[in-house]
Residue, then its C-alpha position, 0 to 999 in steps of 0.5 A: m500500500n502506497i501512502p502519500k507523504e503529506r506535510l504534518a505539523f506540530f505546535l508547541p510554545g517552545l522546546y522547554e524541558g518537559g515530557a510533552e516536548r520530548v514526546i513531540l520531538n520523538l514523534a517528529k523524528g519517527i514520522s519524518a523517518r517514514g518520509y513525511s514532511i514535518d514542521l515543528v511550529l514554535a511560538r518562540a524557538e527557544g529551550p534546551y531541546m532546540e539542538q535535538i531538532p533533526d535536519s529532517v524536521r523544518l523549524v517554523d519560528l513564529k517569533a511571538p512574544r507570548v503564546l496567545g500572541s502567536v495566533p495571527a502568525l499561526m493562522k498565516y502559517l496554516h493558510h500558506e502551508k496547509p498541513k494535512a494535520m496539526l497536533s498541539a500538546l501544550f497551551s500556555n498563556t505566557 
């Protein structure tokens, strides 16, 4: 069975030390290894796990001062890139 390899996205506030961040990175690595285009969309590209983003995963930095402030940039990303699906694991009001 030939599965089309479409763009998938993951959204996080940042890559801070936490279990959800590790899980998302592991998912991104594993799914990209299967040939999917993966975007890791971050409200702010910061945190100790930044160096663990594999080359096969595209980093999208929304450069938002706050997570809620990233909504316009996130909507623009979604409109332009049109990922097949997006998974968000965390919410923060900072």
